[in-house]
All heavy atoms as TSV, in Angstrom:
chain	resi	resn	atom	element	x	y	z
A	1	MET	N	N	171.322	77.366	148.885
A	1	MET	CA	C	170.438	77.682	147.786
A	1	MET	C	C	170.991	78.924	147.079
A	1	MET	O	O	171.322	79.902	147.725
A	1	MET	CB	C	169.023	77.952	148.300
A	1	MET	CG	C	168.090	78.377	147.210
A	1	MET	SD	S	166.353	78.748	147.631
A	1	MET	CE	C	165.989	77.862	149.070
A	2	GLU	N	N	171.086	78.844	145.779
A	2	GLU	CA	C	171.472	80.013	144.988
A	2	GLU	C	C	170.198	80.688	144.502
A	2	GLU	O	O	169.126	80.087	144.508
A	2	GLU	CB	C	172.302	79.578	143.789
A	2	GLU	CG	C	173.661	79.012	144.157
A	2	GLU	CD	C	174.446	78.634	142.926
A	2	GLU	OE1	O	174.351	79.361	141.915
A	2	GLU	OE2	O	175.117	77.612	142.972
A	3	ASN	N	N	170.332	81.941	144.069
A	3	ASN	CA	C	169.148	82.604	143.543
A	3	ASN	C	C	169.522	83.621	142.463
A	3	ASN	O	O	170.669	84.049	142.371
A	3	ASN	CB	C	168.350	83.264	144.668
A	3	ASN	CG	C	169.033	84.480	145.250
A	3	ASN	OD1	O	169.039	85.532	144.628
A	3	ASN	ND2	N	169.613	84.341	146.432
A	4	ARG	N	N	168.525	83.971	141.693
A	4	ARG	CA	C	168.683	84.948	140.620
A	4	ARG	C	C	167.811	86.182	140.898
A	4	ARG	O	O	167.375	86.866	139.985
A	4	ARG	CB	C	168.288	84.308	139.287
A	4	ARG	CG	C	169.168	83.092	138.950
A	4	ARG	CD	C	168.820	82.457	137.638
A	4	ARG	NE	N	169.186	83.400	136.580
A	4	ARG	CZ	C	168.440	83.612	135.498
A	4	ARG	NH1	N	167.325	82.970	135.329
A	4	ARG	NH2	N	168.822	84.483	134.585
A	5	LEU	N	N	167.587	86.457	142.167
A	5	LEU	CA	C	166.710	87.561	142.542
A	5	LEU	C	C	167.228	88.893	142.004
A	5	LEU	O	O	166.454	89.678	141.444
A	5	LEU	CB	C	166.535	87.635	144.057
A	5	LEU	CG	C	165.633	88.760	144.572
A	5	LEU	CD1	C	164.244	88.689	143.943
A	5	LEU	CD2	C	165.550	88.724	146.075
A	6	MET	N	N	168.513	89.155	142.146
A	6	MET	CA	C	169.052	90.425	141.672
A	6	MET	C	C	168.835	90.573	140.159
A	6	MET	O	O	168.458	91.643	139.691
A	6	MET	CB	C	170.541	90.557	141.990
A	6	MET	CG	C	171.107	91.924	141.608
A	6	MET	SD	S	172.891	92.105	141.836
A	6	MET	CE	C	173.072	91.751	143.563
A	7	HIS	N	N	169.040	89.503	139.425
A	7	HIS	CA	C	168.830	89.525	137.972
A	7	HIS	C	C	167.388	89.919	137.647
A	7	HIS	O	O	167.149	90.815	136.837
A	7	HIS	CB	C	169.161	88.154	137.371
A	7	HIS	CG	C	168.681	87.970	135.981
A	7	HIS	ND1	N	169.360	88.470	134.892
A	7	HIS	CD2	C	167.582	87.375	135.486
A	7	HIS	CE1	C	168.689	88.176	133.792
A	7	HIS	NE2	N	167.611	87.507	134.136
A	8	TYR	N	N	166.432	89.243	138.271
A	8	TYR	CA	C	165.017	89.541	138.008
A	8	TYR	C	C	164.661	90.950	138.477
A	8	TYR	O	O	163.927	91.672	137.791
A	8	TYR	CB	C	164.113	88.507	138.689
A	8	TYR	CG	C	163.927	87.265	137.858
A	8	TYR	CD1	C	164.799	86.188	137.965
A	8	TYR	CD2	C	162.880	87.163	136.951
A	8	TYR	CE1	C	164.633	85.049	137.198
A	8	TYR	CE2	C	162.704	86.025	136.186
A	8	TYR	CZ	C	163.584	84.975	136.309
A	8	TYR	OH	O	163.422	83.844	135.541
A	9	ARG	N	N	165.165	91.332	139.644
A	9	ARG	CA	C	164.864	92.673	140.171
A	9	ARG	C	C	165.305	93.744	139.192
A	9	ARG	O	O	164.551	94.663	138.874
A	9	ARG	CB	C	165.556	92.856	141.533
A	9	ARG	CG	C	165.353	94.231	142.144
A	9	ARG	CD	C	165.992	94.336	143.509
A	9	ARG	NE	N	167.417	94.123	143.552
A	9	ARG	CZ	C	168.333	95.018	143.152
A	9	ARG	NH1	N	167.961	96.183	142.643
A	9	ARG	NH2	N	169.633	94.751	143.252
A	10	LYS	N	N	166.531	93.616	138.693
A	10	LYS	CA	C	167.056	94.615	137.761
A	10	LYS	C	C	166.340	94.560	136.410
A	10	LYS	O	O	166.063	95.598	135.813
A	10	LYS	CB	C	168.558	94.425	137.583
A	10	LYS	CG	C	169.338	94.836	138.817
A	10	LYS	CD	C	170.824	94.670	138.629
A	10	LYS	CE	C	171.576	95.170	139.865
A	10	LYS	NZ	N	173.030	95.078	139.681
A	11	GLU	N	N	166.037	93.349	135.950
A	11	GLU	CA	C	165.329	93.196	134.672
A	11	GLU	C	C	163.970	93.881	134.699
A	11	GLU	O	O	163.535	94.464	133.706
A	11	GLU	CB	C	165.153	91.709	134.353
A	11	GLU	CG	C	164.531	91.442	132.999
A	11	GLU	CD	C	164.427	89.960	132.688
A	11	GLU	OE1	O	165.416	89.230	132.909
A	11	GLU	OE2	O	163.342	89.541	132.237
A	12	PHE	N	N	163.302	93.839	135.846
A	12	PHE	CA	C	161.982	94.452	135.986
A	12	PHE	C	C	162.055	95.899	136.490
A	12	PHE	O	O	161.030	96.528	136.704
A	12	PHE	CB	C	161.105	93.609	136.921
A	12	PHE	CG	C	160.464	92.425	136.253
A	12	PHE	CD1	C	161.221	91.303	135.928
A	12	PHE	CD2	C	159.122	92.427	135.931
A	12	PHE	CE1	C	160.650	90.208	135.305
A	12	PHE	CE2	C	158.531	91.337	135.307
A	12	PHE	CZ	C	159.300	90.226	134.990
A	13	GLY	N	N	163.269	96.413	136.682
A	13	GLY	CA	C	163.436	97.807	137.065
A	13	GLY	C	C	163.113	98.132	138.507
A	13	GLY	O	O	162.712	99.256	138.810
A	14	TYR	N	N	163.298	97.175	139.394
A	14	TYR	CA	C	163.039	97.398	140.813
A	14	TYR	C	C	164.332	97.728	141.541
A	14	TYR	O	O	165.341	97.051	141.352
A	14	TYR	CB	C	162.450	96.136	141.472
A	14	TYR	CG	C	160.979	95.938	141.270
A	14	TYR	CD1	C	160.487	95.416	140.087
A	14	TYR	CD2	C	160.076	96.246	142.277
A	14	TYR	CE1	C	159.126	95.220	139.895
A	14	TYR	CE2	C	158.713	96.049	142.103
A	14	TYR	CZ	C	158.250	95.536	140.908
A	14	TYR	OH	O	156.912	95.346	140.733
A	15	SER	N	N	164.278	98.742	142.387
A	15	SER	CA	C	165.384	98.973	143.325
A	15	SER	C	C	165.162	98.023	144.495
A	15	SER	O	O	164.074	97.448	144.657
A	15	SER	CB	C	165.368	100.421	143.825
A	15	SER	OG	O	164.214	100.647	144.617
A	16	GLN	N	N	166.163	97.875	145.333
A	16	GLN	CA	C	165.988	97.037	146.523
A	16	GLN	C	C	164.897	97.614	147.420
A	16	GLN	O	O	164.083	96.869	147.967
A	16	GLN	CB	C	167.302	96.918	147.291
A	16	GLN	CG	C	168.325	96.083	146.572
A	16	GLN	CD	C	169.678	96.091	147.256
A	16	GLN	OE1	O	170.035	97.049	147.940
A	16	GLN	NE2	N	170.443	95.029	147.066
A	17	ASP	N	N	164.873	98.936	147.552
A	17	ASP	CA	C	163.843	99.583	148.385
A	17	ASP	C	C	162.442	99.333	147.849
A	17	ASP	O	O	161.528	99.000	148.610
A	17	ASP	CB	C	164.084	101.095	148.464
A	17	ASP	CG	C	165.222	101.467	149.386
A	17	ASP	OD1	O	165.438	100.753	150.379
A	17	ASP	OD2	O	165.905	102.469	149.111
A	18	ARG	N	N	162.270	99.503	146.550
A	18	ARG	CA	C	160.937	99.328	145.949
A	18	ARG	C	C	160.476	97.880	146.077
A	18	ARG	O	O	159.311	97.623	146.384
A	18	ARG	CB	C	160.966	99.746	144.482
A	18	ARG	CG	C	159.620	99.596	143.798
A	18	ARG	CD	C	159.647	100.121	142.382
A	18	ARG	NE	N	158.447	99.723	141.681
A	18	ARG	CZ	C	158.420	99.370	140.403
A	18	ARG	NH1	N	159.511	99.418	139.673
A	18	ARG	NH2	N	157.292	98.998	139.843
A	19	LEU	N	N	161.395	96.935	145.838
A	19	LEU	CA	C	161.023	95.525	145.957
A	19	LEU	C	C	160.634	95.198	147.396
A	19	LEU	O	O	159.633	94.527	147.639
A	19	LEU	CB	C	162.164	94.628	145.485
A	19	LEU	CG	C	161.897	93.127	145.530
A	19	LEU	CD1	C	160.674	92.755	144.694
A	19	LEU	CD2	C	163.117	92.358	145.066
A	20	ALA	N	N	161.414	95.682	148.337
A	20	ALA	CA	C	161.118	95.442	149.748
A	20	ALA	C	C	159.743	95.999	150.120
A	20	ALA	O	O	158.939	95.315	150.766
A	20	ALA	CB	C	162.201	96.064	150.626
A	21	THR	N	N	159.458	97.210	149.696
A	21	THR	CA	C	158.165	97.832	149.981
A	21	THR	C	C	157.028	97.035	149.339
A	21	THR	O	O	156.000	96.785	149.968
A	21	THR	CB	C	158.150	99.293	149.479
A	21	THR	OG1	O	159.174	100.014	150.160
A	21	THR	CG2	C	156.809	99.946	149.720
A	22	THR	N	N	157.213	96.641	148.092
A	22	THR	CA	C	156.193	95.878	147.368
A	22	THR	C	C	155.896	94.556	148.067
A	22	THR	O	O	154.738	94.137	148.146
A	22	THR	CB	C	156.645	95.604	145.913
A	22	THR	OG1	O	156.863	96.857	145.260
A	22	THR	CG2	C	155.619	94.805	145.139
A	23	LEU	N	N	156.929	93.911	148.580
A	23	LEU	CA	C	156.763	92.603	149.225
A	23	LEU	C	C	156.455	92.704	150.716
A	23	LEU	O	O	156.150	91.697	151.352
A	23	LEU	CB	C	158.034	91.770	149.027
A	23	LEU	CG	C	158.367	91.391	147.590
A	23	LEU	CD1	C	159.751	90.762	147.519
A	23	LEU	CD2	C	157.308	90.457	147.019
A	24	GLY	N	N	156.563	93.894	151.295
A	24	GLY	CA	C	156.278	94.076	152.716
A	24	GLY	C	C	157.369	93.527	153.619
A	24	GLY	O	O	157.093	93.036	154.715
A	25	VAL	N	N	158.610	93.592	153.136
A	25	VAL	CA	C	159.758	93.154	153.937
A	25	VAL	C	C	160.757	94.305	154.006
A	25	VAL	O	O	160.587	95.327	153.353
A	25	VAL	CB	C	160.428	91.888	153.343
A	25	VAL	CG1	C	159.444	90.722	153.323
A	25	VAL	CG2	C	160.982	92.136	151.944
A	26	SER	N	N	161.811	94.115	154.768
A	26	SER	CA	C	162.822	95.166	154.875
A	26	SER	C	C	163.794	95.097	153.697
A	26	SER	O	O	163.949	94.047	153.068
A	26	SER	CB	C	163.604	95.026	156.185
A	26	SER	OG	O	164.411	93.861	156.147
A	27	ARG	N	N	164.451	96.206	153.449
A	27	ARG	CA	C	165.490	96.238	152.410
A	27	ARG	C	C	166.604	95.272	152.782
A	27	ARG	O	O	167.185	94.603	151.918
A	27	ARG	CB	C	166.038	97.656	152.269
A	27	ARG	CG	C	167.126	97.768	151.210
A	27	ARG	CD	C	167.522	99.241	150.990
A	27	ARG	NE	N	168.640	99.311	150.083
A	27	ARG	CZ	C	169.906	99.460	150.461
A	27	ARG	NH1	N	170.214	99.562	151.738
A	27	ARG	NH2	N	170.866	99.514	149.569
A	28	GLN	N	N	166.903	95.160	154.068
A	28	GLN	CA	C	167.942	94.242	154.531
A	28	GLN	C	C	167.585	92.798	154.180
A	28	GLN	O	O	168.463	92.003	153.854
A	28	GLN	CB	C	168.164	94.387	156.037
A	28	GLN	CG	C	169.348	93.594	156.552
A	28	GLN	CD	C	170.663	93.967	155.884
A	28	GLN	OE1	O	170.963	95.137	155.701
A	28	GLN	NE2	N	171.432	92.975	155.499
A	29	THR	N	N	166.312	92.462	154.220
A	29	THR	CA	C	165.882	91.113	153.833
A	29	THR	C	C	166.202	90.855	152.369
A	29	THR	O	O	166.730	89.800	152.017
A	29	THR	CB	C	164.374	90.924	154.098
A	29	THR	OG1	O	164.131	91.046	155.505
A	29	THR	CG2	C	163.879	89.577	153.610
A	30	ILE	N	N	165.917	91.832	151.517
A	30	ILE	CA	C	166.204	91.690	150.078
A	30	ILE	C	C	167.705	91.537	149.867
A	30	ILE	O	O	168.148	90.662	149.118
A	30	ILE	CB	C	165.657	92.889	149.280
A	30	ILE	CG1	C	164.129	92.992	149.427
A	30	ILE	CG2	C	166.068	92.800	147.810
A	30	ILE	CD1	C	163.356	91.781	148.970
A	31	ILE	N	N	168.488	92.370	150.533
A	31	ILE	CA	C	169.946	92.290	150.407
A	31	ILE	C	C	170.434	90.907	150.847
A	31	ILE	O	O	171.248	90.278	150.169
A	31	ILE	CB	C	170.626	93.399	151.245
A	31	ILE	CG1	C	170.339	94.769	150.641
A	31	ILE	CG2	C	172.129	93.160	151.355
A	31	ILE	CD1	C	170.721	95.938	151.536
A	32	SER	N	N	169.932	90.424	151.976
A	32	SER	CA	C	170.348	89.123	152.496
A	32	SER	C	C	169.972	87.982	151.565
A	32	SER	O	O	170.749	87.042	151.380
A	32	SER	CB	C	169.737	88.884	153.880
A	32	SER	OG	O	170.245	89.818	154.798
A	33	ILE	N	N	168.798	88.047	150.966
A	33	ILE	CA	C	168.386	87.013	150.011
A	33	ILE	C	C	169.297	87.053	148.790
A	33	ILE	O	O	169.795	86.012	148.339
A	33	ILE	CB	C	166.909	87.186	149.596
A	33	ILE	CG1	C	165.973	86.918	150.777
A	33	ILE	CG2	C	166.571	86.240	148.424
A	33	ILE	CD1	C	164.526	87.278	150.514
A	34	GLU	N	N	169.527	88.253	148.249
A	34	GLU	CA	C	170.372	88.380	147.060
A	34	GLU	C	C	171.788	87.861	147.293
A	34	GLU	O	O	172.390	87.264	146.404
A	34	GLU	CB	C	170.431	89.836	146.585
A	34	GLU	CG	C	169.159	90.307	145.953
A	34	GLU	CD	C	169.219	91.716	145.403
A	34	GLU	OE1	O	170.214	92.451	145.659
A	34	GLU	OE2	O	168.272	92.103	144.706
A	35	LYS	N	N	172.308	88.071	148.496
A	35	LYS	CA	C	173.671	87.623	148.816
A	35	LYS	C	C	173.725	86.151	149.226
A	35	LYS	O	O	174.803	85.614	149.455
A	35	LYS	CB	C	174.255	88.476	149.936
A	35	LYS	CG	C	174.580	89.887	149.499
A	35	LYS	CD	C	175.241	90.657	150.614
A	35	LYS	CE	C	175.660	92.024	150.138
A	35	LYS	NZ	N	176.394	92.758	151.177
A	36	GLY	N	N	172.564	85.509	149.328
A	36	GLY	CA	C	172.528	84.103	149.710
A	36	GLY	C	C	172.715	83.866	151.185
A	36	GLY	O	O	172.976	82.745	151.615
A	37	LYS	N	N	172.560	84.907	151.989
A	37	LYS	CA	C	172.722	84.774	153.443
A	37	LYS	C	C	171.415	84.391	154.130
A	37	LYS	O	O	171.406	84.035	155.299
A	37	LYS	CB	C	173.251	86.072	154.039
A	37	LYS	CG	C	174.660	86.400	153.582
A	37	LYS	CD	C	175.157	87.658	154.230
A	37	LYS	CE	C	176.590	87.927	153.807
A	37	LYS	NZ	N	177.158	89.080	154.477
A	38	TYR	N	N	170.313	84.499	153.409
A	38	TYR	CA	C	168.994	84.225	153.963
A	38	TYR	C	C	168.144	83.596	152.872
A	38	TYR	O	O	168.120	84.091	151.740
A	38	TYR	CB	C	168.366	85.533	154.454
A	38	TYR	CG	C	166.919	85.427	154.861
A	38	TYR	CD1	C	166.558	84.860	156.079
A	38	TYR	CD2	C	165.909	85.905	154.039
A	38	TYR	CE1	C	165.225	84.766	156.451
A	38	TYR	CE2	C	164.572	85.824	154.414
A	38	TYR	CZ	C	164.239	85.249	155.613
A	38	TYR	OH	O	162.935	85.158	155.979
A	39	ASN	N	N	167.485	82.502	153.189
A	39	ASN	CA	C	166.552	81.885	152.253
A	39	ASN	C	C	165.143	82.345	152.618
A	39	ASN	O	O	164.753	82.274	153.788
A	39	ASN	CB	C	166.627	80.361	152.331
A	39	ASN	CG	C	167.952	79.839	151.827
A	39	ASN	OD1	O	168.535	80.390	150.899
A	39	ASN	ND2	N	168.443	78.783	152.440
A	40	PRO	N	N	164.379	82.795	151.641
A	40	PRO	CA	C	163.034	83.274	151.943
A	40	PRO	C	C	162.115	82.133	152.356
A	40	PRO	O	O	162.343	80.972	151.987
A	40	PRO	CB	C	162.577	83.889	150.612
A	40	PRO	CG	C	163.315	83.110	149.580
A	40	PRO	CD	C	164.658	82.819	150.207
A	41	SER	N	N	161.085	82.480	153.089
A	41	SER	CA	C	160.054	81.493	153.411
A	41	SER	C	C	159.377	81.085	152.101
A	41	SER	O	O	159.463	81.801	151.097
A	41	SER	CB	C	159.015	82.101	154.364
A	41	SER	OG	O	158.319	83.155	153.696
A	42	LEU	N	N	158.701	79.969	152.112
A	42	LEU	CA	C	158.020	79.517	150.903
A	42	LEU	C	C	156.963	80.527	150.443
A	42	LEU	O	O	156.908	80.852	149.248
A	42	LEU	CB	C	157.406	78.132	151.137
A	42	LEU	CG	C	156.830	77.441	149.907
A	42	LEU	CD1	C	157.862	77.320	148.792
A	42	LEU	CD2	C	156.299	76.066	150.295
A	43	PRO	N	N	156.141	81.080	151.350
A	43	PRO	CA	C	155.179	82.090	150.893
A	43	PRO	C	C	155.862	83.303	150.253
A	43	PRO	O	O	155.383	83.821	149.237
A	43	PRO	CB	C	154.424	82.488	152.164
A	43	PRO	CG	C	154.537	81.296	153.057
A	43	PRO	CD	C	155.906	80.729	152.766
A	44	LEU	N	N	156.982	83.761	150.816
A	44	LEU	CA	C	157.693	84.901	150.241
A	44	LEU	C	C	158.280	84.532	148.881
A	44	LEU	O	O	158.217	85.317	147.936
A	44	LEU	CB	C	158.787	85.400	151.186
A	44	LEU	CG	C	159.603	86.598	150.702
A	44	LEU	CD1	C	158.712	87.797	150.348
A	44	LEU	CD2	C	160.648	86.980	151.742
A	45	ALA	N	N	158.827	83.333	148.760
A	45	ALA	CA	C	159.374	82.883	147.480
A	45	ALA	C	C	158.279	82.840	146.419
A	45	ALA	O	O	158.499	83.262	145.275
A	45	ALA	CB	C	160.028	81.519	147.635
A	46	PHE	N	N	157.091	82.341	146.773
A	46	PHE	CA	C	155.962	82.331	145.837
A	46	PHE	C	C	155.573	83.751	145.434
A	46	PHE	O	O	155.301	84.026	144.266
A	46	PHE	CB	C	154.737	81.634	146.450
A	46	PHE	CG	C	154.683	80.160	146.202
A	46	PHE	CD1	C	154.840	79.264	147.244
A	46	PHE	CD2	C	154.460	79.653	144.926
A	46	PHE	CE1	C	154.785	77.902	147.027
A	46	PHE	CE2	C	154.401	78.288	144.695
A	46	PHE	CZ	C	154.565	77.409	145.744
A	47	GLU	N	N	155.551	84.653	146.407
A	47	GLU	CA	C	155.204	86.048	146.131
A	47	GLU	C	C	156.198	86.687	145.163
A	47	GLU	O	O	155.821	87.405	144.236
A	47	GLU	CB	C	155.179	86.823	147.453
A	47	GLU	CG	C	154.088	87.855	147.521
A	47	GLU	CD	C	154.020	88.507	148.895
A	47	GLU	OE1	O	154.150	87.809	149.917
A	47	GLU	OE2	O	153.833	89.738	148.907
A	48	ILE	N	N	157.476	86.431	145.373
A	48	ILE	CA	C	158.524	86.966	144.499
A	48	ILE	C	C	158.365	86.400	143.093
A	48	ILE	O	O	158.402	87.146	142.101
A	48	ILE	CB	C	159.921	86.639	145.072
A	48	ILE	CG1	C	160.162	87.443	146.354
A	48	ILE	CG2	C	161.007	86.922	144.039
A	48	ILE	CD1	C	161.372	86.981	147.166
A	49	ALA	N	N	158.171	85.087	142.984
A	49	ALA	CA	C	158.007	84.455	141.674
A	49	ALA	C	C	156.783	85.014	140.950
A	49	ALA	O	O	156.843	85.301	139.749
A	49	ALA	CB	C	157.896	82.942	141.828
A	50	HIS	N	N	155.696	85.185	141.681
A	50	HIS	CA	C	154.477	85.729	141.080
A	50	HIS	C	C	154.711	87.157	140.585
A	50	HIS	O	O	154.306	87.509	139.474
A	50	HIS	CB	C	153.343	85.679	142.084
A	50	HIS	CG	C	152.028	86.203	141.590
A	50	HIS	ND1	N	151.629	86.132	140.282
A	50	HIS	CD2	C	151.004	86.799	142.233
A	50	HIS	CE1	C	150.426	86.680	140.140
A	50	HIS	NE2	N	150.039	87.102	141.312
A	51	LEU	N	N	155.373	87.961	141.380
A	51	LEU	CA	C	155.654	89.341	141.011
A	51	LEU	C	C	156.442	89.415	139.711
A	51	LEU	O	O	156.167	90.256	138.853
A	51	LEU	CB	C	156.428	90.037	142.135
A	51	LEU	CG	C	156.841	91.484	141.879
A	51	LEU	CD1	C	155.610	92.388	141.801
A	51	LEU	CD2	C	157.781	91.948	142.965
A	52	PHE	N	N	157.409	88.520	139.551
A	52	PHE	CA	C	158.259	88.534	138.365
A	52	PHE	C	C	157.784	87.574	137.281
A	52	PHE	O	O	158.503	87.317	136.316
A	52	PHE	CB	C	159.711	88.220	138.754
A	52	PHE	CG	C	160.324	89.283	139.616
A	52	PHE	CD1	C	160.978	88.949	140.788
A	52	PHE	CD2	C	160.245	90.623	139.273
A	52	PHE	CE1	C	161.553	89.929	141.595
A	52	PHE	CE2	C	160.799	91.605	140.065
A	52	PHE	CZ	C	161.456	91.258	141.229
A	53	GLN	N	N	156.562	87.046	137.447
A	53	GLN	CA	C	155.949	86.175	136.446
A	53	GLN	C	C	156.884	85.030	136.057
A	53	GLN	O	O	157.119	84.748	134.882
A	53	GLN	CB	C	155.541	86.984	135.211
A	53	GLN	CG	C	154.617	88.128	135.541
A	53	GLN	CD	C	154.493	89.137	134.417
A	53	GLN	OE1	O	155.140	89.048	133.393
A	53	GLN	NE2	N	153.648	90.118	134.621
A	54	ALA	N	N	157.435	84.387	137.067
A	54	ALA	CA	C	158.386	83.298	136.854
A	54	ALA	C	C	158.046	82.139	137.780
A	54	ALA	O	O	157.250	82.269	138.703
A	54	ALA	CB	C	159.803	83.786	137.144
A	55	LYS	N	N	158.650	81.003	137.502
A	55	LYS	CA	C	158.519	79.856	138.388
A	55	LYS	C	C	159.528	80.018	139.527
A	55	LYS	O	O	160.611	80.579	139.312
A	55	LYS	CB	C	158.811	78.558	137.636
A	55	LYS	CG	C	157.793	78.242	136.568
A	55	LYS	CD	C	158.100	76.890	135.972
A	55	LYS	CE	C	158.483	77.105	134.527
A	55	LYS	NZ	N	158.930	75.888	133.860
A	56	ILE	N	N	159.183	79.535	140.689
A	56	ILE	CA	C	160.097	79.618	141.827
A	56	ILE	C	C	161.461	79.051	141.463
A	56	ILE	O	O	162.489	79.646	141.767
A	56	ILE	CB	C	159.524	78.890	143.061
A	56	ILE	CG1	C	158.391	79.704	143.671
A	56	ILE	CG2	C	160.600	78.656	144.113
A	56	ILE	CD1	C	157.765	79.084	144.888
A	57	GLU	N	N	161.467	77.916	140.787
A	57	GLU	CA	C	162.746	77.269	140.474
A	57	GLU	C	C	163.569	78.035	139.440
A	57	GLU	O	O	164.758	77.754	139.268
A	57	GLU	CB	C	162.547	75.805	140.032
A	57	GLU	CG	C	161.635	75.620	138.854
A	57	GLU	CD	C	160.171	75.394	139.216
A	57	GLU	OE1	O	159.738	75.735	140.330
A	57	GLU	OE2	O	159.447	74.870	138.354
A	58	ASP	N	N	162.960	79.005	138.761
A	58	ASP	CA	C	163.726	79.868	137.856
A	58	ASP	C	C	164.483	80.948	138.636
A	58	ASP	O	O	165.486	81.473	138.165
A	58	ASP	CB	C	162.824	80.528	136.818
A	58	ASP	CG	C	162.282	79.536	135.798
A	58	ASP	OD1	O	162.874	78.445	135.653
A	58	ASP	OD2	O	161.268	79.854	135.148
A	59	ILE	N	N	163.980	81.291	139.806
A	59	ILE	CA	C	164.606	82.333	140.627
A	59	ILE	C	C	165.480	81.724	141.718
A	59	ILE	O	O	166.594	82.181	141.952
A	59	ILE	CB	C	163.535	83.248	141.256
A	59	ILE	CG1	C	162.706	83.916	140.146
A	59	ILE	CG2	C	164.190	84.307	142.153
A	59	ILE	CD1	C	161.531	84.722	140.643
A	60	PHE	N	N	164.959	80.692	142.368
A	60	PHE	CA	C	165.675	80.072	143.483
A	60	PHE	C	C	166.121	78.674	143.082
A	60	PHE	O	O	165.302	77.813	142.781
A	60	PHE	CB	C	164.777	80.016	144.729
A	60	PHE	CG	C	164.348	81.376	145.171
A	60	PHE	CD1	C	163.098	81.869	144.834
A	60	PHE	CD2	C	165.204	82.187	145.894
A	60	PHE	CE1	C	162.708	83.142	145.231
A	60	PHE	CE2	C	164.820	83.462	146.291
A	60	PHE	CZ	C	163.569	83.934	145.953
A	61	ILE	N	N	167.423	78.465	143.075
A	61	ILE	CA	C	168.001	77.207	142.628
A	61	ILE	C	C	168.468	76.428	143.848
A	61	ILE	O	O	169.408	76.836	144.535
A	61	ILE	CB	C	169.186	77.455	141.659
A	61	ILE	CG1	C	168.711	78.226	140.426
A	61	ILE	CG2	C	169.805	76.145	141.225
A	61	ILE	CD1	C	169.026	79.671	140.456
A	62	TYR	N	N	167.804	75.322	144.108
A	62	TYR	CA	C	168.169	74.488	145.250
A	62	TYR	C	C	169.137	73.422	144.780
A	62	TYR	O	O	168.862	72.705	143.824
A	62	TYR	CB	C	166.934	73.828	145.865
A	62	TYR	CG	C	167.270	72.844	146.955
A	62	TYR	CD1	C	167.676	73.305	148.200
A	62	TYR	CD2	C	167.203	71.484	146.743
A	62	TYR	CE1	C	168.006	72.424	149.212
A	62	TYR	CE2	C	167.535	70.588	147.750
A	62	TYR	CZ	C	167.931	71.064	148.977
A	62	TYR	OH	O	168.259	70.193	149.970
A	63	GLU	N	N	170.258	73.336	145.454
A	63	GLU	CA	C	171.220	72.276	145.168
A	63	GLU	C	C	171.310	71.384	146.393
A	63	GLU	O	O	171.677	71.838	147.476
A	63	GLU	CB	C	172.585	72.877	144.830
A	63	GLU	CG	C	172.575	73.638	143.523
A	63	GLU	CD	C	173.951	74.157	143.144
A	63	GLU	OE1	O	174.931	73.836	143.828
A	63	GLU	OE2	O	174.015	74.892	142.167
A	64	LYS	N	N	170.953	70.137	146.197
A	64	LYS	CA	C	170.986	69.175	147.292
A	64	LYS	C	C	172.424	68.962	147.720
A	64	LYS	O	O	173.303	68.751	146.888
A	64	LYS	CB	C	170.381	67.859	146.820
A	64	LYS	CG	C	170.208	66.828	147.887
A	64	LYS	CD	C	169.503	65.613	147.330
A	64	LYS	CE	C	169.390	64.544	148.402
A	64	LYS	NZ	N	168.734	63.346	147.894
A	65	PRO	N	N	172.710	69.064	149.020
A	65	PRO	CA	C	174.082	68.843	149.494
A	65	PRO	C	C	174.555	67.439	149.149
A	65	PRO	O	O	173.759	66.491	149.142
A	65	PRO	CB	C	173.982	69.015	151.006
A	65	PRO	CG	C	172.663	69.610	151.280
A	65	PRO	CD	C	171.790	69.342	150.098
A	66	LEU	N	N	175.820	67.314	148.861
A	66	LEU	CA	C	176.388	66.003	148.594
A	66	LEU	C	C	176.367	65.181	149.874
A	66	LEU	O	O	176.384	65.731	150.984
A	66	LEU	CB	C	177.835	66.140	148.096
A	66	LEU	CG	C	178.008	66.856	146.768
A	66	LEU	CD1	C	179.501	67.031	146.462
A	66	LEU	CD2	C	177.340	66.098	145.636
A	67	LYS	N	N	176.334	63.871	149.725
A	67	LYS	CA	C	176.311	62.985	150.886
A	67	LYS	C	C	177.490	63.305	151.798
A	67	LYS	O	O	178.605	63.466	151.345
A	67	LYS	CB	C	176.403	61.537	150.414
A	67	LYS	CG	C	175.690	60.573	151.293
A	67	LYS	CD	C	175.618	59.211	150.656
A	67	LYS	CE	C	174.563	58.418	151.356
A	67	LYS	NZ	N	174.338	57.140	150.739
A	68	GLY	N	N	177.216	63.465	153.068
A	68	GLY	CA	C	178.256	63.777	154.039
A	68	GLY	C	C	178.450	65.269	154.272
A	68	GLY	O	O	179.189	65.677	155.129
A	69	GLU	N	N	177.765	66.111	153.479
A	69	GLU	CA	C	177.839	67.572	153.679
A	69	GLU	C	C	176.570	68.035	154.359
A	69	GLU	O	O	175.524	67.428	154.219
A	69	GLU	CB	C	177.972	68.304	152.345
A	69	GLU	CG	C	179.290	68.120	151.655
A	69	GLU	CD	C	179.403	68.954	150.384
A	69	GLU	OE1	O	178.506	69.760	150.117
A	69	GLU	OE2	O	180.388	68.782	149.673
A	70	GLY	N	N	176.660	69.214	155.000
A	70	GLY	CA	C	175.511	69.896	155.553
A	70	GLY	C	C	174.752	69.064	156.494
A	70	GLY	O	O	173.737	69.164	156.931
């Protein structure tokens, strides 16, 4: 899954620390999501989308693996 979290975070003027505090997660979680190393839970994804007044699919882009992959 790709994401545009860093884009939205910067557009809204959030540091990684501030976003983490606002969402009640660690800064490492935000870093991991931004780097694509961790996919957020659905409730967290909804919370992020709500915070940035966006649709989940505008922030988190799911690409279905090609047949035979993953």
